[in-house]
C-alpha positions as CSV (number, residue, x, y, z in Angstrom):
1,M,26.4,-0.5,5.6
2,A,29.5,1.0,7.0
3,Q,30.6,4.3,5.7
4,Q,33.8,4.2,3.8
5,S,36.4,6.7,5.0
6,R,38.6,8.8,2.7
7,H,41.8,10.6,3.5
8,I,41.8,14.2,2.1
9,P,45.0,16.3,2.3
10,L,44.5,19.6,4.0
11,S,45.8,23.0,3.0
12,P,48.4,24.7,5.2
13,E,45.6,27.1,6.3
14,A,43.4,24.2,7.3
15,L,46.3,22.5,9.2
16,E,46.9,25.8,11.0
17,A,43.2,26.0,12.0
18,I,43.4,22.5,13.4
19,E,46.5,23.3,15.3
20,R,44.7,26.3,16.9
21,Q,41.9,23.9,17.9
22,L,44.4,21.5,19.5
23,E,46.0,24.4,21.4
24,A,42.5,25.5,22.6
25,F,41.8,21.9,23.7
26,R,45.1,21.9,25.7
27,R,44.3,25.2,27.3
28,K,40.8,24.2,28.3
29,F,41.5,20.6,29.5
30,G,45.2,20.7,30.4
31,R,46.0,17.8,28.2
32,D,46.2,16.6,24.6
33,P,43.1,15.1,23.1
34,N,42.9,11.3,23.0
35,D,41.3,9.2,20.2
36,N,37.8,9.6,21.7
37,D,38.0,13.4,22.2
38,P,36.6,15.8,19.5
39,I,39.1,18.3,18.2
40,L,36.1,20.7,17.6
41,F,34.8,20.7,21.1
42,D,32.1,22.8,22.8
43,P,34.1,25.4,24.7
44,D,31.2,26.1,27.0
45,A,31.0,22.5,28.2
46,D,32.8,21.2,31.3
47,G,34.2,18.2,29.4
48,P,35.3,17.5,25.8
49,V,32.0,17.1,24.0
50,P,31.4,17.7,20.3
51,L,30.1,21.0,19.1
52,S,26.5,21.2,18.0
53,D,26.1,21.5,14.2
54,E,25.5,25.3,14.6
55,K,28.5,25.8,16.8
56,Y,30.6,23.6,14.5
57,E,29.8,25.7,11.5
58,R,30.4,29.0,13.3
59,T,33.7,27.8,14.7
60,M,34.9,26.6,11.3
61,I,33.9,29.8,9.7
62,E,35.7,31.9,12.3
63,A,38.8,29.7,12.0
64,M,38.7,30.0,8.2
65,A,38.4,33.7,8.3
66,E,41.2,34.0,10.9
67,V,43.7,32.2,8.6
68,G,42.6,34.2,5.5
69,I,40.5,31.8,3.6
70,S,38.5,33.7,0.9
71,Q,34.9,34.6,1.4
72,A,34.0,32.6,-1.7
73,M,35.4,29.5,-0.1
74,I,33.7,30.2,3.2
75,F,30.4,30.6,1.4
76,A,31.0,27.3,-0.5
77,F,31.8,25.6,2.9
78,K,28.4,26.9,4.2
79,R,26.7,25.4,1.2
80,T,28.5,22.1,0.9
81,G,30.0,21.4,4.3
82,R,33.4,20.8,2.8
83,I,36.6,22.6,2.1
84,V,38.0,22.0,-1.4
85,T,41.5,22.9,-2.4
86,E,43.8,22.2,-5.4
87,R,45.4,19.5,-3.2
88,N,42.3,17.6,-2.4
89,K,39.8,18.3,-5.2
90,H,40.9,15.1,-7.1
91,L,39.5,13.1,-4.2
92,L,36.0,14.3,-4.6
93,T,33.3,12.7,-6.8
94,P,32.3,14.7,-9.9
95,E,29.0,15.5,-8.2
96,E,30.8,16.8,-5.0
97,L,33.2,18.9,-7.1
98,R,30.3,20.3,-9.2
99,E,28.4,21.2,-6.0
100,W,31.4,23.0,-4.7
101,N,32.0,24.9,-7.9
102,D,28.4,25.8,-8.2
103,A,28.5,27.3,-4.7
104,V,31.7,29.4,-5.5
105,D,30.0,30.6,-8.7
106,E,26.8,31.5,-6.8
107,Y,28.9,33.6,-4.4
108,H,30.5,35.5,-7.2
109,R,27.2,36.0,-9.0
110,R,25.6,37.3,-5.8
111,V,28.5,39.7,-5.1
112,E,28.4,41.0,-8.7
113,S,24.7,41.6,-8.4
114,G,25.0,43.4,-5.1
115,D,23.2,40.8,-3.0
116,V,24.1,40.9,0.7
117,I,25.8,37.6,1.7
């Protein structure tokens, strides 16, 4: 069965992070990415290849921190693999939103209890 795609609006911070990735692509390869090129590419590869899962997460976290996304949201991204904002949360299933909220709550509980995150 084919996976259904959804369009989720991005926050200004997320759009800024994507623009930074596009600029990095242009600097590395001297051109704009085409439809088959990954925006999140491996900067150590000679050609535009996707990041490994580990490098993808690290790159996303660095970009999120760079544009000022809160540590709670970064923690929730690590837990859920998604970025949820007021502008896009209505597009999530109740289960996806609950998973996100649980991750944010876990972050705050851990901070309050002094756990190292």
